[in-house]
VOMAR-848791 format. One record per residue (C-alpha): residue in three letters; x negated, y negated, z. Coordinates in steps of 0.5 Angstrom, whole numbers, plus 500, padded with zeros to 3 digits. Example, Ala and Ser with C-alpha at 12.3 -4.5 7.8 and 13.67 -1.06 7.14 Angstrom:
REM VOMAR-848791
{'ALA',{475,509,516}}
{'SER',{473,502,514}}
//
This chain:
REM VOMAR-848791
{'MET',{500,500,500}}
{'PRO',{497,493,498}}
{'GLU',{496,488,504}}
{'SER',{502,484,506}}
{'LEU',{500,476,505}}
{'ASP',{500,475,512}}
{'MET',{495,481,513}}
{'LEU',{491,478,507}}
{'LEU',{491,471,510}}
{'GLN',{489,474,517}}
{'ARG',{483,477,514}}
{'VAL',{480,472,510}}
{'THR',{481,467,516}}
{'MET',{476,472,520}}
{'GLN',{472,473,514}}
{'GLN',{471,465,514}}
{'GLN',{469,465,521}}
{'HIS',{464,470,520}}
{'ILE',{461,466,514}}
{'ALA',{461,460,518}}
{'GLN',{458,463,524}}
{'ALA',{452,465,519}}
{'ARG',{451,459,516}}
{'PRO',{446,456,514}}
{'LEU',{445,461,508}}
{'PRO',{438,460,505}}
{'GLY',{438,455,500}}
{'ALA',{436,459,494}}
{'THR',{441,464,496}}
{'LEU',{447,459,496}}
{'ARG',{445,456,490}}
{'SER',{445,462,486}}
{'LEU',{452,464,489}}
{'LEU',{454,457,487}}
{'ASP',{451,458,480}}
{'ASP',{454,464,479}}
{'PHE',{460,462,481}}
{'LEU',{460,456,476}}
{'ILE',{459,461,470}}
{'ARG',{465,465,472}}
{'PHE',{469,459,474}}
{'ALA',{468,456,467}}
{'HIS',{469,463,463}}
{'ASP',{476,464,467}}
{'THR',{479,457,467}}
{'THR',{478,457,460}}
{'ALA',{480,464,458}}
{'LEU',{486,463,462}}
{'GLU',{488,458,457}}
{'GLY',{486,462,451}}
{'ASN',{478,461,450}}
{'THR',{475,467,447}}
{'LEU',{468,466,450}}
{'THR',{466,472,454}}
{'LEU',{463,471,461}}
{'HIS',{456,473,458}}
{'GLU',{457,468,452}}
{'THR',{459,463,457}}
{'GLN',{453,464,461}}
{'VAL',{449,463,455}}
{'VAL',{452,456,453}}
{'LEU',{451,453,460}}
{'GLU',{444,456,461}}
{'HIS',{441,455,455}}
{'GLY',{445,450,451}}
{'ILE',{446,455,445}}
{'THR',{452,455,441}}
{'ILE',{455,462,439}}
{'GLY',{457,464,432}}
{'GLY',{464,465,430}}
{'LYS',{466,461,436}}
{'THR',{470,454,435}}
{'ILE',{467,447,438}}
{'ARG',{473,446,442}}
{'GLU',{471,453,446}}
{'HIS',{464,451,447}}
{'LEU',{466,444,449}}
{'GLU',{471,447,454}}
{'VAL',{466,451,458}}
{'THR',{461,445,458}}
{'ASN',{466,440,460}}
{'THR',{468,445,466}}
{'ALA',{461,445,468}}
{'VAL',{461,437,468}}
{'ALA',{468,437,471}}
{'TRP',{465,442,477}}
{'HIS',{459,437,479}}
{'ALA',{464,431,479}}
{'LEU',{469,435,484}}
{'GLU',{463,437,488}}
{'GLN',{461,430,488}}
{'TRP',{468,428,491}}
{'VAL',{468,433,496}}
{'ARG',{461,431,499}}
{'SER',{463,423,499}}
{'ALA',{469,425,503}}
{'ASP',{473,420,500}}
{'PRO',{481,420,500}}
{'LEU',{485,424,494}}
{'THR',{487,419,489}}
{'GLU',{490,418,482}}
{'THR',{483,416,480}}
{'VAL',{480,422,482}}
{'ILE',{485,426,478}}
{'THR',{485,422,472}}
{'HIS',{477,422,472}}
{'LEU',{477,430,473}}
{'HIS',{482,430,467}}
{'ARG',{478,425,463}}
{'VAL',{471,429,464}}
{'THR',{475,436,463}}
{'MET',{478,434,456}}
{'GLN',{472,429,453}}
{'GLY',{471,430,446}}
{'ILE',{477,435,446}}
{'LEU',{483,430,447}}
{'ASP',{480,423,447}}
{'ASP',{486,419,446}}
{'ASP',{489,422,452}}
{'ALA',{484,424,456}}
{'GLY',{485,421,463}}
{'ARG',{491,418,461}}
{'TYR',{498,420,463}}
{'ARG',{503,423,458}}
{'THR',{508,419,455}}
{'VAL',{512,424,451}}
{'PRO',{516,430,453}}
{'VAL',{512,437,453}}
{'PHE',{514,444,454}}
{'ILE',{509,450,457}}
{'ARG',{508,455,452}}
{'GLY',{512,462,454}}
{'SER',{514,458,461}}
{'ARG',{521,457,463}}
{'HIS',{519,451,467}}
{'VAL',{520,444,464}}
{'PRO',{516,439,466}}
{'PRO',{519,432,468}}
{'ASN',{521,426,464}}
{'PRO',{514,423,462}}
{'LEU',{517,416,465}}
{'ARG',{517,420,472}}
{'VAL',{510,422,472}}
{'PRO',{507,416,475}}
{'ASP',{511,416,481}}
{'ALA',{511,424,481}}
{'VAL',{503,423,481}}
{'ALA',{503,418,487}}
{'ASP',{508,422,491}}
{'PHE',{503,428,490}}
{'VAL',{497,424,492}}
{'LYS',{501,422,499}}
{'ARG',{503,429,500}}
{'PHE',{496,432,499}}
{'ALA',{491,427,501}}
{'ASP',{491,431,508}}
{'ARG',{492,438,510}}
{'PRO',{498,439,516}}
{'GLU',{494,442,521}}
{'PRO',{498,448,522}}
{'LEU',{498,450,515}}
{'HIS',{493,455,512}}
{'PRO',{488,452,508}}
{'ILE',{489,457,502}}
{'VAL',{497,456,503}}
{'PHE',{495,448,502}}
{'ALA',{491,449,496}}
{'ALA',{496,454,493}}
{'GLN',{501,449,494}}
{'ALA',{497,443,491}}
{'HIS',{496,447,484}}
{'ILE',{503,449,484}}
{'GLN',{506,442,485}}
{'LEU',{500,439,480}}
{'ALA',{502,444,475}}
{'ALA',{509,443,475}}
{'ILE',{509,435,474}}
{'HIS',{504,437,468}}
{'PRO',{502,429,468}}
{'PHE',{497,430,462}}
{'VAL',{499,432,455}}
{'ASP',{494,438,456}}
{'GLY',{489,441,461}}
{'ASN',{493,441,467}}
{'GLY',{492,448,469}}
{'ARG',{484,446,469}}
{'VAL',{485,440,473}}
{'SER',{490,444,478}}
{'ARG',{484,449,478}}
{'LEU',{479,444,480}}
{'LEU',{483,441,485}}
{'VAL',{485,448,488}}
{'ASN',{477,448,489}}
{'GLY',{477,441,492}}
{'CYS',{482,443,497}}
{'LEU',{478,449,499}}
{'LEU',{471,446,499}}
{'ARG',{474,440,504}}
{'ASP',{476,446,509}}
{'THR',{469,449,508}}
{'TYR',{472,455,505}}
{'PRO',{468,458,499}}
{'PRO',{470,456,492}}
{'ALA',{475,461,488}}
{'SER',{476,463,481}}
{'TYR',{483,466,478}}
{'PRO',{480,472,474}}
{'ALA',{482,472,467}}
{'THR',{483,479,467}}
{'SER',{489,478,472}}
{'ARG',{492,472,467}}
{'ALA',{499,475,467}}
{'GLU',{499,476,474}}
{'TYR',{497,469,475}}
{'PHE',{502,466,470}}
{'THR',{508,470,473}}
{'ALA',{506,468,480}}
{'LEU',{506,460,478}}
{'GLU',{512,460,474}}
{'ARG',{516,463,479}}
{'ALA',{514,458,484}}
{'GLN',{515,453,480}}
{'ILE',{522,455,478}}
{'THR',{524,457,485}}
{'GLY',{521,451,488}}
{'ASP',{520,456,495}}
{'ASN',{518,463,493}}
{'ILE',{511,461,493}}
{'GLU',{508,467,496}}
{'PRO',{506,471,490}}
{'PHE',{502,465,488}}
{'VAL',{499,464,495}}
{'TYR',{497,471,495}}
{'VAL',{493,471,488}}
{'THR',{490,465,491}}
{'ALA',{488,468,497}}
{'GLU',{485,474,493}}
{'ALA',{481,469,489}}
{'VAL',{478,467,495}}
{'ASP',{477,474,498}}
{'TRP',{473,475,492}}
{'MET',{468,470,493}}
{'GLN',{468,471,501}}
{'GLN',{465,478,499}}
{'ARG',{460,475,495}}
{'TYR',{458,471,501}}
{'LEU',{458,476,506}}
{'LEU',{454,481,502}}
{'ALA',{449,475,502}}
{'ILE',{449,475,509}}
{'ARG',{448,482,510}}
{'GLN',{442,482,506}}
{'THR',{439,476,509}}
{'LEU',{440,479,516}}
{'ASP',{437,486,513}}
{'PRO',{433,485,507}}
{'GLY',{433,492,506}}
{'ARG',{440,493,505}}
{'SER',{443,494,498}}
{'ARG',{450,494,496}}
{'SER',{454,492,490}}
{'GLY',{458,486,490}}
{'PRO',{466,486,488}}
{'GLN',{467,488,481}}
{'ARG',{472,484,477}}
//
């Protein structure tokens, strides 16, 4: 039987306490964890939207700047822009500045640079429909006020609310508003990590291999408005996967002779 959501959240909370107690990890170890994560995140977040670059090809593009034959310029820009946007997100997290509309529009501008130049960083002014989804985003005239309300709601996490639940809610709400013509999912997944990192949790990447589960859970949350548990679950699973990488690094730091493979995707 799979874990219940409560059991999963309890487990990741305990794992996070263990990680916190073991900090700081050696600098080189932490850097390698985050470098590997960025490649996976750039692959996953773009693959969810249809990018056909493989994980290895994404690594080659990001680490060596090599273009892959048979792949479009847009696909290359999507992964390189994701890396730039990730570094912008890290800078915002370190700054401890509040969440603002400027933060959101800047992340979108960087994510869509060279792809959606006329609309990068600008709220949509036309109605849009999400391919394959029954959720209909709000009228474009409502977008500015909806984003302003979103920023107020997610500027600070209410103390009783679990950080993963808070981060998942932020994704659901921003994606539901769909404030931009394109790139909303990518910005929402960046923001999930902004919420997690600010609560000292490791970053999380929704795996492209679980695309159907991810979109089904997201659509259900957007349509019902209150059935968010499936999406919180997939978010918690993504956090758990990265936590396992941290825990493996901790075990190997304490016992360098111990060798075990990390979580598989």
